[in-house]
C-alpha positions in Angstrom: 67.0 132.2 126.5 67.8 134.0 123.7 67.8 137.6 121.7 65.6 138.4 118.6 67.2 140.9 116.1 64.7 143.4 117.6 66.8 142.9 121.0 64.1 141.6 123.3 65.2 138.8 126.2 62.8 135.8 125.2 62.7 132.7 126.8 60.1 129.5 126.6 59.0 127.9 130.0 57.2 124.7 130.0 54.2 125.7 132.5 51.7 122.4 132.5 51.2 118.8 131.3 48.9 116.8 130.3 48.0 113.0 130.7 45.2 110.9 130.0 42.9 112.5 132.8 43.1 115.7 131.6 43.0 114.8 128.5 45.5 114.4 125.4 46.5 116.5 122.5 45.7 119.4 123.2 44.1 122.1 120.9 44.7 125.7 121.9 43.9 128.0 124.7 41.9 131.3 125.2 42.0 133.6 128.0 38.6 133.7 130.2 36.8 136.5 131.5 38.2 135.4 135.0 41.7 135.5 134.3 42.0 131.4 133.3 42.8 129.8 130.4 40.6 127.6 128.8 40.8 124.9 126.2 40.2 121.6 124.6 41.8 118.0 123.7 41.2 115.9 121.1 41.5 112.5 123.0 42.1 111.8 127.0 39.8 111.9 129.6 37.2 109.6 131.2 36.2 108.0 127.7 39.2 108.7 126.1 37.0 110.9 123.3 38.9 114.2 124.8 38.3 117.0 127.6 37.5 121.0 127.8 39.9 122.0 130.6 40.9 125.1 132.7 44.0 126.5 133.4 44.1 128.3 136.5 47.5 131.2 137.1 49.7 128.9 139.1 49.8 126.0 136.1 47.4 124.2 137.3 45.2 122.2 134.4 41.1 120.8 135.5 39.4 118.4 133.7 35.9 120.3 133.3 34.3 117.8 131.3 34.8 114.6 129.3 33.5 114.1 126.3 31.6 110.4 126.1 30.5 110.2 122.1 26.8 111.6 123.1 27.7 115.1 124.2 30.4 114.9 120.9 33.6 113.2 120.6 37.0 114.8 119.8 37.3 118.3 119.3 39.7 119.4 117.0 39.6 123.4 118.1 39.8 125.5 120.7 36.5 127.1 122.5 35.3 130.9 122.6 33.7 132.5 125.2 30.2 134.1 124.5 28.9 137.4 125.6 26.9 135.3 128.1 29.7 134.0 130.0 29.8 130.5 128.8 32.2 128.8 126.5 30.9 127.6 122.5 33.1 124.7 120.4 32.7 122.0 118.3 33.4 118.3 118.4 34.9 116.9 115.2 32.6 113.5 115.6 30.0 112.0 118.6 26.6 113.5 118.6 23.4 111.7 116.9 25.0 110.7 113.7 28.8 110.5 115.3 29.7 113.5 112.5 30.7 116.2 115.2 28.4 118.4 117.4 27.9 122.2 118.6 28.3 122.7 122.2 27.5 124.9 125.2 29.6 124.5 128.4 29.3 126.7 131.2 32.2 127.8 133.5 31.1 125.0 136.0 31.6 122.0 133.4 27.9 121.5 132.9 27.9 120.7 129.2 24.9 120.8 126.8 24.6 119.5 123.0 23.3 122.5 120.8 23.2 120.5 117.3 24.2 117.4 115.9 25.5 117.3 112.7 24.4 114.7 110.6 25.4 115.4 106.5 23.1 117.8 105.1 23.8 120.4 107.9 27.4 119.9 107.7 30.0 117.1 108.9 33.2 117.2 110.6 33.5 120.7 111.7 37.5 121.3 112.8 36.6 124.9 112.8 36.2 127.2 116.2 33.4 129.0 116.3 33.2 133.0 116.2 30.7 135.1 117.4 29.4 138.1 115.6 28.7 141.5 116.2 24.6 140.1 116.4 25.6 137.6 119.4 25.5 134.7 116.9 28.0 132.1 116.4 29.7 131.5 113.0 31.8 128.5 112.1 32.4 125.7 109.5 32.2 122.2 108.6 35.0 120.3 106.8 32.4 118.2 104.6 29.0 117.5 104.4 25.9 120.0 103.4 24.5 120.2 99.8 27.6 118.5 97.6 29.6 116.9 100.3 32.3 119.8 100.1 31.7 121.6 103.2 29.6 124.6 104.5 29.2 127.8 106.2 27.1 127.8 109.1 25.2 129.8 112.1 23.8 129.3 115.2 23.0 131.0 118.3 22.8 130.3 122.4 19.9 128.4 121.9 21.0 126.1 119.1 18.9 127.6 116.1 20.7 126.5 113.7 21.4 127.6 109.7 23.2 126.5 107.0 24.1 129.6 105.5 26.4 128.1 102.3 27.4 124.5 101.1 30.7 124.8 98.8 30.3 123.2 95.6 33.8 123.3 94.5 34.5 125.6 92.0 34.2 128.4 94.8 36.3 126.1 97.3 35.9 122.8 99.1 36.9 121.4 102.5 37.0 124.5 104.9 39.3 123.4 107.7 39.8 126.8 109.5 37.4 129.3 111.4 35.9 132.3 109.5 37.0 135.7 111.1 34.8 138.8 111.0 36.0 141.9 109.5 35.6 145.4 110.2 32.9 145.9 107.5 31.2 143.5 109.5 31.5 140.3 106.8 33.2 137.4 107.4 36.2 136.2 105.6 37.7 132.2 105.9 39.9 130.0 103.7 39.0 126.5 102.3 41.7 123.7 101.9 40.9 122.7 98.3 38.6 123.5 95.5 38.5 126.8 93.5 39.6 127.1 89.6 43.3 125.1 91.0 41.7 123.0 93.4 44.6 123.9 95.9 41.9 126.2 98.1 40.5 129.6 98.4 40.0 132.9 100.2 36.3 133.3 100.1 34.1 136.4 101.8 30.6 135.4 103.3 27.7 138.0 104.9 25.8 137.0 107.6 22.6 136.2 104.7 24.8 133.5 103.4 26.1 135.8 100.4 29.4 134.3 99.1 31.9 135.5 97.3 35.4 134.3 96.5 38.2 137.0 96.7 41.0 134.6 95.5 42.0 131.4 94.4 45.5 129.5 95.9 47.6 128.1 93.3 51.2 127.0 93.1 52.6 130.1 92.4 51.2 131.9 95.9 51.5 128.4 97.8 48.6 126.6 98.6 46.5 124.2 101.2 46.1 127.2 104.1 44.7 125.2 107.1 44.9 128.2 109.3 42.3 130.9 109.5 42.6 134.7 108.5 43.4 137.7 111.0 42.9 141.3 109.8 46.0 143.2 109.9 46.3 147.1 111.2 45.8 148.1 107.0 42.7 146.0 106.6 44.3 143.2 104.7 43.9 139.8 106.1 47.1 137.8 106.5 47.2 133.8 106.8 49.5 130.8 106.6 49.4 127.6 104.3 51.1 124.6 105.3 52.3 123.7 101.8 54.4 125.8 98.9 57.1 128.8 98.5 60.5 127.6 98.1 60.8 124.3 100.3 57.1 123.4 100.2 57.4 123.8 103.8 54.2 126.4 103.8 54.1 130.3 103.4 52.9 133.8 105.3 50.2 135.1 102.7 48.7 138.8 102.3 45.1 138.7 100.9 43.5 142.1 100.0 40.0 142.5 99.0 40.8 143.3 95.9 41.7 139.7 95.4 45.6 140.1 95.5 47.1 137.3 97.3 51.2 138.1 98.0 53.2 135.2 99.6 55.0 137.6 102.6 57.4 134.9 103.9 58.4 131.0 103.2 59.3 128.5 105.7 62.2 126.7 105.1 62.8 124.1 107.9 65.1 125.7 110.2 63.1 128.5 110.7 59.8 126.1 111.1 57.6 124.0 108.2 53.9 123.5 108.1 51.9 125.9 110.1 48.5 125.1 111.3 47.2 128.1 113.1 45.9 131.8 113.0 48.8 134.2 113.7 48.6 136.8 116.0 49.8 140.6 115.8 50.9 142.5 118.2 50.6 146.2 118.7 54.0 147.1 116.8 52.8 145.3 113.3 55.0 142.1 114.2 52.9 138.7 114.0 53.6 135.7 116.0 52.8 132.1 115.5 53.8 128.1 115.3 55.0 125.8 112.8 54.4 122.3 113.6 57.0 120.8 112.2 61.0 122.1 111.6 63.4 123.6 113.4 66.4 122.9 114.7 65.3 119.5 116.3 62.4 118.9 113.6 59.3 119.5 116.4 58.1 122.5 115.3 58.7 126.2 116.2 57.8 130.0 117.5 58.7 132.3 114.9 57.9 136.1 114.4 57.1 137.7 111.1 58.6 141.1 111.0 57.6 143.7 109.5 60.2 143.2 107.0 58.8 140.3 106.0 61.7 138.1 107.4 60.8 134.7 109.6 62.7 134.7 112.9 62.8 131.3 114.9 62.4 132.6 118.4 62.2 129.4 119.6 62.8 125.4 118.6 61.1 122.8 120.5 62.9 120.1 122.0 60.0 117.5 122.1 61.2 116.3 125.9 59.9 118.7 128.4 59.1 122.0 126.5 56.8 119.7 124.3 56.6 118.7 120.6 54.2 119.9 117.3 53.1 123.3 118.6 49.2 123.3 116.0 47.4 125.7 118.4 47.5 129.6 118.1 49.5 132.0 120.5 47.4 133.6 123.0 48.5 136.7 125.0 47.9 136.8 128.2 46.5 139.6 130.9 50.4 139.6 131.9 51.5 140.5 128.2 53.1 137.5 127.7 51.9 134.6 124.9 50.9 131.3 125.9 50.1 128.2 123.5 50.1 124.1 123.4 52.1 121.7 121.6 49.7 118.6 120.3 52.8 115.8 121.8 56.1 116.1 124.2 56.4 116.5 127.8 57.1 114.2 130.5 53.6 111.8 129.6 54.0 112.4 125.7 50.8 114.1 126.0 51.3 117.4 125.2 52.7 120.6 127.4 51.4 124.2 127.9 54.0 126.5 127.3 54.7 130.6 127.8 56.8 132.6 125.5 58.3 135.2 127.9 59.9 138.9 127.5 62.3 140.1 130.2 60.6 143.6 130.1 56.9 143.0 128.7 54.5 146.2 128.5 51.3 146.0 129.5 48.8 144.8 127.1 45.9 147.4 126.2 42.9 146.8 128.1 40.1 145.0 127.0 36.7 145.6 128.2 35.4 141.7 128.5 32.0 142.1 129.8 29.2 145.1 130.4 26.0 144.7 132.0 23.3 147.3 132.7 21.5 147.1 135.8 18.9 149.1 137.3 20.6 152.6 137.3 23.9 151.4 136.8 26.6 150.1 134.3 29.0 147.2 135.3 32.2 146.7 133.7 34.7 144.0 133.7 38.0 144.5 131.6 41.2 142.8 131.4 44.1 144.3 133.4 47.8 143.4 134.6 48.5 143.7 138.4 50.4 146.8 139.6 49.0 148.9 136.7 46.7 151.8 136.5 43.4 152.0 134.8 40.8 154.7 133.9 37.5 154.3 132.6 36.0 157.1 130.8 33.0 157.9 128.3 32.0 160.3 125.3 28.8 160.7 123.7 30.2 160.5 120.2 32.8 158.7 118.4 33.4 162.0 116.5 34.7 163.8 119.3 38.5 163.5 120.8 37.9 164.8 124.3 37.2 161.9 126.4 35.9 162.3 130.2 37.0 160.3 133.5 34.5 158.2 134.9 35.9 158.2 139.0 39.1 158.2 139.8 42.1 155.7 138.5 42.5 152.4 139.9 45.6 150.2 140.7 44.7 146.7 139.4 45.6 143.8 141.9 45.1 140.6 139.2 44.4 140.4 136.0 40.6 141.2 135.8 39.5 144.5 137.3 35.2 145.4 137.3 34.1 148.7 137.7 30.3 150.4 138.0 29.2 154.1 136.5 25.8 155.8 137.1 23.7 155.8 134.1 23.9 159.4 132.7 21.4 161.4 130.9 22.6 161.7 127.8 21.1 160.2 124.8 24.1 157.8 124.5 27.4 157.2 125.5 30.9 155.4 124.5 33.0 153.9 126.9 36.7 152.9 126.9 39.0 151.9 129.5 43.1 153.5 128.7 46.3 152.1 130.5 47.6 154.8 132.7 50.9 153.7 134.1 52.5 150.0 133.8 53.3 148.0 136.9 
């Protein structure tokens, strides 16, 4: 155990390990609507071309599907769960032209190839998909497109595909990272290279394919961003670069919509080096992330970026049971703890799943996972923490501050809760779930 500067007692515990059956070199996790975690591995499985897997709360990893080349091969990103409950993702290779695919995966493990990349429509997607507020999915390909330098594309759940934009080098090239939808409805992302200094760019693109280069990277503000962006509470975007900074070990940066890139902190080896993954921001404004290498043992770190701009190494991987070289982003579980994967290490050398515990984690705010109208009722599903009490509420206008309760408070018994309400007489209603008391 260790104590962070904020005084919280933290511990890292390996909870599962990978092998050739479940897959090797995991890419990260997402929390499913059912309370299980889901992810992909780049290799291993029945054909050695990667898997999609499920991790249950007991720490058991189940191989949902093995990629065989025809349905894709070698996914380098994690999954996203769509509004329809199915999972969607990309593979780096495989498909008709062996240039990658976009696939749909049911919770039961049935996989469908939605599109195969062929070059003109993009090639080699490293990035995960993002579902926009319009229901379509958005992603990037590393190369391919009109100029062979990568694309931004749109695809729906039926496989209807559109190449929204092809990078030409002047405005960026080789987008490795996924896009992020901002609160303004536009999408934001990074390119690994291209731009006026050929060291990457930050760009904005709308759903119609109109692209605007917000800012270029250069030697003074770091370079080569592998990770995507997150939108911070103040509206700016935060991200990481693999290189740059004082020790050329990577940086954490902030970019404003006005085009200003500010280096918030630099990695120096002991606090980690070469971050690949997106950050995650907690309710207090601190950010957490993973560094692929560096740390006390040279096998990567878990770090926290304080609101003062300090990178704190909260854990250095040893390369043994706890794993080595985390390249995926952290995800917060319904218990308030953070979960992640390492690409290597563990008893089989094939990667591990770990949990970052806090001694007294507060319950995370509830998130409505799904809602559907059936007849005269609306059915809700939201994330919860066992023992916590929640209240479903509604309002007829977001301009109002008074929310009315629907039903009585409910105590959660697991990580997901459900509820239903009768459709009211109002022309419109807005709904939310509030946490009343913790466990």
